[in-house]
N, C-alpha and C positions, 0 to 999 in steps of 0.2 A: 504494500500500500504506500502510495506517495505521501510524504510528510509535508505538512503545510506550516508555515511560520505563524499564522494568525488564527488558525482554526483548531478547535479541540472537540473531541467527543468524549463526554464524561457522563456516566449514568446518573450522577448526582446533580447534573445541571440540565435543566429543561428536558427531563426524561430521556437523556442520552442523545438528543438531537444535536447535529453539528452546530456549534456557535462560534462567534468570534471570542477568542480567549479573553478572559477577564470581564466578559459581559454576559448578558442573558439574551443577546440579539442573535436569533437563529439565522442560518444561511437561507432557510426557507423564506423567512420574512424579507430578507434583502432581495432575494430573487423575485418575490411577488411584487415588491415595490418597483424593481427594474422593469418587470413585465407590464406594469401599469403606466410606464413611461417616465418615471422619475429618473433623474440623472444621479450619478454617484454623489455629486455635490449637494443635491437636494436631500438625499438620504442622510448624509453627514450632518446637515443642518437640523434634521429631525432627530438625529441620534448623536449628540455631541461626543459620546465616547468612541465613535467610529472615525476612521480616516479613510480616504479614498483608496489607499492600498488594501484595506480590509474588503472593500466592495469588489475590487479587481480579483482578489484571491477567492472570494466567494464565487465569482463567475468561473474562475479556473477550476475550482472544486466541482462545481456543477457540470462542467464540460468533461470532467473525468480525467 
C-alpha cells in the first residue's frame, strides 16, 4: 500500500475512514466538496486546519 504524508486510517478516528492527519476531515468529505465544484482554496477557507497540499493528496489517494 502506498504511504501518504497527510492521510491516516485509524479505527479510533471517524470509524476508520481515511482522514487528513490531525483532523477529523475525511477524504470522502473533501472529494464530495470537489465534486460539487468547490476549489481547493474554497475548501481550505471552510476548513482552516487544511492546506491545499492536503486537498491534492486526497485527490491522489482517491485516484489510487
